[in-house]
N, C-alpha and C positions, 0 to 999 in steps of 0.2 A: 504493501501499499503506499509506503515514506518514496519508492524508487519512482512509483506512477506520479504520486504527488510531485514531487519533485520537479519532472520531466512537463509537464503540465505547466508548473510553477514559472520554469523557466523560458519555456516558448510561448508566457504571457508579456511581457516585454520586447521578444522578437518582432512577435505578431503585431502588439502594436505600435512600434515602430517602424514597420513595414506601411502600413495602416495610413501614420500622420504622417511618412514619408510620400506616399503614394497619392496620398489621398483617398482612400481608397473604403470604401466605406461594409465593402462585406468583409474587410479582412477589419477593418474593428468590430464587427460584429462579431467576427469566431474570434477576436479575443476579450471581448468583452462575455459572451458564452462560457471561453475558457475560465476564464477567472473565479465563473461561477461553478464550476466545476470542483476547479480547488479546492474552495473553501468549503463545499456541500459533499464532498470524493466518500470521509467518513458514511456516511446516511444513505446517499446515495446505494456504494458496496451494499451497504446494512438491508438495501429495500424499504427501507422508511419512504411510507407516503408520500410524505410533505414535499423531500426532498425531490423525490421526482418531478413532483406539481408543480414546483419552483424550477425544476431544471426543463421542461417544459413548456411553463409560461414565461420562461427567461428569450426560452429559445423563436417561440411563436413573436411575442415580443419583438425581438431584434429582426427577425425576419420580416416584421411588415415595418420595421422604420431603415431597411438596407438601404432603400436607393435616396433617404431624404442628408441633414444633415449631422443630425441626433448621434449617432455612434458615433464619430470624430468629435463632438461635441463633449460627451460622456468617458471618453478615453484621456480627457484632459487632469479627470477627477482624483484617480486611483493615486499614481505614484505619491501626488501632495497627505489623502489620505492617509495610507500605508505608514508613510515617515510621521507624519503628522500623530496617530493615532500613537504610533510606538513609543515616538520621542515623549507624547504627555507621560505619559505609563514611565516610561521612566523618571521621566521630572517629578512624577506628584510620589512616586514608592522615595522621597529623597528631605519630603514636607517633615515639618514637627512632626514625632508622632511614628513616624514610617519608618523601614526595614526597606533600606535602596535591594534593588530587581538583581544588582552583583551579590552583593551580598547573602540573599537569603538562596543563592545557585551552588556562590563558594562553600554556606554552612550544610547545605544538600549532598554536595560532594564527596566532604569533607566527614559528612553523617553526623555533623554536632547542630546543636545551638550556634544561630547567629553568636546570639552573646558570648559566646564562646571560642568567636576564632580571636586567635594574636592580634593585637591592636593594629602591627602594622597591617597585618594582609583585609582589614576589615579596613584601614583608612584607604586603603587602594582601592580597594571594592568600590569603595563612596567616591570615589572619584573617578573611577572607571564609569562607574553608572550613572555623573554628571557628564563624563566627557560624552556620553552616547547619546544625553537626551540634548546638549547641548549640536551635538555633529547634526541628529534626524533633526531637530526643528531647525536647524539652518539649510538647511536645503530643505525642507518643507516648503520655507522661506521664498529659494528660489524658484521649487518648478509654480509653485503663484504666484512669483511675480512674472515671469514667462511664459503662465498658462494666460494673467493680463494682457499682455507684450504679444504674443506672438499675429501671427496676420497668414492668412485670408480671414482668419477665424476664430481669436481669439477672443476669453472673455470678452473686456472691455470693448470691442468692435462688435461685439455681438450682444453687447446693452444700446449700442450705440453713439459708444465718448470713443473717440478716436485717441492710442493711445503717444502719448507723447515721444516713445522708443518705442519702434518695430523690430521683431523678430521676429523669422522664419517658424512656421511648425515643424521643420526639419531640426534647427537650431531645438525648441524646447525640447522636442521627444530623444536629440541624444541626450540631454543632459536626464529627461525625468526618467528614459528607462532605459539608459547605457549606463551612463555618467555617473549616477548615482549608485547604482549595486555594486558598478565598477571600485567604486569609494568605498563602500560597506566593507566588502571583502578584502579592501588594501586597507583599513583600519583596524579590520578583526585579523590579519597575518602579521602584523607589523605590533598590535600590542600581544598578540601569544607572545613572539620573536624577543620584546620586552622582557614581559612577565620572567622568561628562563633566568636573566642576567641578573632581573628585581629579589625574583626568590631562587638559588641555585640551588636550594634543599628539599625544594618541592617542582623540582622539572618535569616535563611529562611528557614525548611524542608527541604528533599530532594524531598519530592512532589510537591511540590511551585514551588521550583527550576526546577526542572521538566518542570513544567506547561508553568513558565515567559519563560523559552529558546523554548520549543515548540507554545507560542504563537505570536514567533517573524517572524516564517511561510517560507515558502518556498523561497521565493522571496526577502527574506532577509539572509540569506544565502547565495544564489547565488551571490548576492552582494559583501558579502565579499567578497568570494575569488575573485571575480574580481579588486577590489580597494582595497588593502592590503598595497596599501602606495597612 
């Protein structure tokens, strides 16, 4: 199930970018339908009626508007919604009385309570949570700015306002659908490498680290999203 979800998730930005560059509403509709499948994959695989009804309704709706501007307009929103929601989730966990997201993850990996983590590890995890929040929210702001300025069908132009500066739809898509994902991956890798030097007594290879994260299980990750504070 996870490999299929990853494959579909990787397909979305590629489809969205191709649709934006070519101004192809059919490709845009396929990208949006792919996104619905990614989000509802587990209940779809379990045969949940509501999930299949959602997929069917989404497919019918996107097919009905495939010749109009709506699919391309809708493509403007997923990149900034994703980074905005996740960035807000990281930032919210830093509030008074909250437990930063990365501290929760590290404590789960260490099989201890967050309060029992060594002070230097907890401090690093809090700062890393703040760094992720800052990066994701900055990416959200950049995607929103480019979506507002994009031509010929950016948000400002669609609302009847002339943008002070125009950028091409291809430029918006390159940043929002391609570069942002590359930046997230680069930050993740750079932080992992730095962590090996920062905590030499806790060094762990990338494969072992990935396995440890996977062992936390779906229930942990669902609970983490629900209990950011």
